[in-house]
C-alpha positions in Angstrom: 33.3 27.4 17.6 29.4 27.7 17.2 27.5 25.0 15.5 25.5 26.1 12.5 21.9 24.9 12.9 20.7 22.5 10.2 17.7 23.6 8.2 14.4 22.0 9.6 14.0 20.0 6.4 17.3 18.3 6.8 16.1 16.0 9.6 13.6 14.4 7.1 16.2 13.8 4.4 17.2 10.4 5.6 13.5 9.3 5.8 12.9 10.5 2.3 15.9 8.5 1.0 14.8 5.5 3.0 11.3 5.6 1.4 12.9 5.7 -2.1 15.0 2.6 -1.2 12.2 0.8 0.6 10.4 -0.4 -2.6 13.6 -1.7 -4.1 14.4 -3.6 -1.0 10.9 -5.1 -0.7 11.1 -6.3 -4.3 14.5 -7.9 -4.1 13.6 -9.6 -0.9 10.4 -11.0 -2.4 12.1 -12.1 -5.6 14.6 -14.0 -3.6 11.8 -15.6 -1.5 9.8 -16.6 -4.6 12.9 -18.3 -6.1 13.4 -20.2 -2.8 9.7 -21.2 -2.6 8.8 -21.8 -6.2 12.1 -21.8 -8.2 11.0 -18.7 -10.1 9.7 -15.2 -9.7 7.3 -14.0 -12.3 5.9 -10.4 -12.6 2.4 -11.8 -12.0 3.6 -13.4 -8.7 5.0 -10.1 -7.6 1.8 -8.3 -8.5 -0.2 -10.7 -6.5 2.1 -10.6 -3.5 2.2 -6.8 -3.3 -1.4 -6.3 -4.4 -0.5 -4.0 -7.3 -1.0 -4.0 -11.0 1.2 -5.7 -13.5 2.1 -2.2 -14.8 3.3 -1.2 -11.4 5.5 -4.3 -11.2 6.9 -3.6 -14.6 7.9 -0.2 -13.6 9.8 -1.4 -10.5 11.4 -4.3 -12.5 12.7 -1.6 -15.0 14.2 0.3 -12.0 15.8 -2.9 -10.7 17.3 -3.6 -14.1 18.5 -0.1 -14.4 20.2 -0.3 -11.0 21.8 -3.6 -11.9 19.9 -5.6 -9.3 17.8 -7.8 -11.6 17.4 -9.2 -15.0 14.1 -10.0 -16.6 13.7 -12.5 -19.4 10.6 -12.8 -21.6 8.5 -15.8 -20.5 11.2 -16.7 -17.9 10.6 -14.3 -15.0 12.8 -12.1 -13.0 16.3 -13.1 -11.7 18.5 -11.2 -9.2 22.0 -10.3 -10.2 24.8 -10.9 -7.8 24.3 -7.3 -6.6 20.6 -7.9 -6.2 21.2 -11.2 -4.3 23.6 -9.5 -2.0 21.0 -6.7 -1.2 18.3 -9.4 -0.7 20.5 -11.2 1.8 21.2 -8.0 3.7 17.5 -7.0 3.7 16.4 -10.4 4.9 18.9 -10.5 7.7 17.9 -7.0 8.8 14.2 -8.1 8.7 14.9 -11.1 10.8 16.9 -9.1 13.3 14.2 -6.5 13.7 11.5 -9.2 14.0 13.5 -11.1 16.6 14.1 -7.9 18.6 10.4 -7.0 18.6 9.5 -10.5 19.7 12.1 -10.4 22.5 10.5 -7.1 23.6 7.2 -9.0 24.0 5.4 -7.6 20.9 2.8 -10.2 19.8 3.9 -12.2 16.8 1.4 -10.9 14.3 2.1 -7.3 15.3 5.8 -7.8 15.3 5.7 -9.3 11.7 3.7 -6.3 10.4 5.8 -3.7 12.2 9.1 -5.3 11.2 8.0 -4.8 7.5 8.2 -1.0 8.0 10.8 -0.6 10.6 13.4 -2.7 8.8 13.9 -0.1 6.1 14.5 2.8 8.5 17.2 1.3 10.8 20.7 2.7 10.6 23.7 0.4 10.9 24.2 1.7 14.4 20.6 0.7 15.3 21.0 -2.7 13.7 24.2 -3.3 15.7 22.5 -2.2 18.9 19.6 -4.6 18.2 22.2 -7.4 17.7 23.9 -6.6 21.0 20.5 -6.5 22.7 19.5 -9.9 21.4 22.9 -11.4 22.3 22.5 -10.1 25.9 18.8 -11.2 26.0 19.6 -14.7 24.9 22.4 -15.4 27.4 
C-alpha cells in the first residue's frame, strides 16, 4: 500500500510544540533551583535570572498556575505544585544527561553548558534513551 506523503509543514510541528513547552520547562527548572539555593523563588529573582521584565515573568507564572504547575502567593514567591516538581525533576535529569553526553563527546565545558540549554528541550524519549546507553557504554 503506498504511503501518503506528509505535508512539508508537518516536519516542523514537533519543533513548534517543543518551543511552546521550552519556556515552561525553563521556568519550572529555575524555580526548583532557586528553592534549593535560596529557599524561595521570587518573581524578581526569575526576572533577573532570565534577563526579562517583571511583566514577562508574571505572564509566565500565570501560565504555570493555569497549567497546574505552580502557585504564587503575594509576598511569598512562587512554589511548584507536585506536578510542577515532577516536571522540574524530569527537565533537570534530561539537562544533566544532555550535558554529560556533550562533555563525553569532547565538547568544551562552557560550550556544552550553553548548548545543553537548547538541546535539552528538543530531545525525544528515544534520543534520551540512546544518550543514556551511550554514556553507560562510554563509562565502562
